[in-house]
N, C-alpha and C positions, 0 to 999 in steps of 0.2 A: 494544388492538393487533389488528389484523384479522388472522387468517392463512390462508392454503388448505391442502387438503391436498396434503401434500408427495410424496405416493407418486403420480407420474404412472402414471396406469393402473391401480392395484394392485386397486382393488376389482373391476374386471372379471375379472383374477386372480383370485379366490375363489371357490371351486368353491361354488356357491349350491344345496341338496341340496331336491329337490320338498318336502322335508318343512318347507321353511327358508320360512315365510311372505312372506319379503322377495321373494323370488324371483319373485312375484307381480305384485311394482312393476316399473315401467319405469323410474318417475323413485327415484331413493334418494337424494338430495339432503336432510343433516341439517345442520341448525343450531343449532349448540352458545353458550348464550350463559351463559358465567360470567368471575366475574372472578376465581378463585380459579385462576390458571395453572398450575400441578403437575397437578390436580386435572382441568381441562381437555384436558389435553394427554395423560394418561393416556385417558380416556374419547373423543377423538376417534383415539389410535391402536386402541384397541378395538373402539368403532363402524369403521371404516374395516376392522377384520380380518374384521367378521360382513359387507359388505359395501355399506357405506352411503358414503354423499361428505360427508366431512365438510366443513364450515366454520366457523371458531369465532371471535366475535367475544365482549369482555370487558365491554360496557355494555352498558345499552338504546340508546344512540344507534349506535353499534357495529350492535346487531342490528334497529333499526327501519330505520336503514339497509340492512343486507343486503336486508330482506323488498321496502322498497322497487324493490330490482332487479331481485331474482328470489326471488318468493316460494319457502321449500325447501318440498318433500313432508314435512318430518319435522322437529322441534324438539324439543329439550331445554334448558330455559332455569331459571336459578337466580331463586330469588323475590325477592331480597334484592341490588341490586349498589349498587355507589361512587355511580352516576349516578341512580337512582331505582328504579321496583318493574318485576320483571320481568314483571307479569302486564301492561305497557304493551304490551311486545312479541309475547306471546300474543295480547292484541285485535284489534294491526297484522295480526299475520302472520291469525288467520280474515275479519277485511276482505277482506286480497286473494288471501289463498287457501281459502273454505272447507272446503273437503275435508281441508288441510292435520293433520296430528297432532302434537298436542304434549304436555310432558310437564313440570310445574311440578317443580325439586326447590326443598326448604328445610328450612333447618337446622332445624327445629321442625314436628313435623305439629303442625297446628292445624284444627278444622272448617271453623272461616270462611276459608282458606285456600284448603280446598280446595273449600268451594260457590263461593267467589270465581271461581275459575281455574276451574271447569268449570262456570260461566254464559258467563263469557268465552268458553268455546273451548277448555277442556283438558282431552287423555282425561284426563287422574287427574293426582295427586300424586305422587313418591316423599319420601321423610325423608330427609336427608341424613346416611350418607353410603350412596348407592345407589352398585351396581354395574354392570357394561355388563348383563349379562345381565338382569337385572329392568331395566333401561330398554328396554330392547330389548323384553323380554317383552310388558313396559305399551306401547310403541311400534305392535304387534303387534295387540294384543287387539285384540276389535269392539266400534265404541259398543255401550255396554250389559254387557259383558263385562270381569269385572277378570281380569286380569293372575294366575298363578299365585303362588302366595305364595313369599317369596325362601327360600332353601334357609339362610340365617346371619340373620333379619330383625335391627334393633335392638334390643337387651336395653331393659326397663322400666327399668332402670338407667340405662342410655344414654339412654334419651329425656329424664330427668329432668334428667340433667346437662346435655346440650342446653338444654335450657329457662334453667333457672340461667344457663346462660355467657349466654343472649341477653339476658334479663333483667340481667342483670352491666351486660352491652355500653350496654344503650338507656341505664341508671343512670350512664352515662361512668365506669364500673371503679369507683363509690362503694359500698363494701361497706358502712354502716351504710343507707342510700337501699335498697339491694338487699333487703338481708335484710327491713327493714323494707315495702318493697313484696312480698315473699315470705312474710311471717308468720314468720319464722323468725331462731332466735337469732344474733344475729351471730358467734358464737366456731363454730356448726355450720355457717355458710356459710363462714367463712375453710378451714375444716378440708377440707372440701368443693373449693374452690377450690383448696387446696393438692396435691391429689389428679392424678393423670393422668389423661384421659377414660377411664370402664369399655369393655368393650365388648361 
């Protein structure tokens, strides 16, 4: 379901200091494509508070539709969506507006994903859960420049947990198959799956 920023005129009311690089952009349109509604709602509010004009889409089809109607200056796109791959939205955005800045969000950081996203025109990729400060910093980074490292990056334990969860989901939540593919004892995997996600 496509939603438009609900706060009419709110971004213009935000005091943007000279130190904020977003102030240099006349077009602050931002498209967020993510099917995790609580996450996208929180992120939309946080990005509006930073001065962006936010539109939210929940699928590849909706994201492409927004790009076709009016390609935004910025985009934050989840890699895995219910109807396909977020990279398709980045590719279309780069066709319609080559100077647009896009960031791919992924629940599992992997080099192949990063390389593909950058080749398609994404500025960078961030592993979920990424916060608004981290996303804003990445969108404002100059081409070839790395954003400042996050204050509280995902721990190694959390990255491992995210990877295990992804393989588990891809195996249809079959514990035995997941354990085989991860080369892990079944009981060890069951203990990991029973625990809460590490911070």
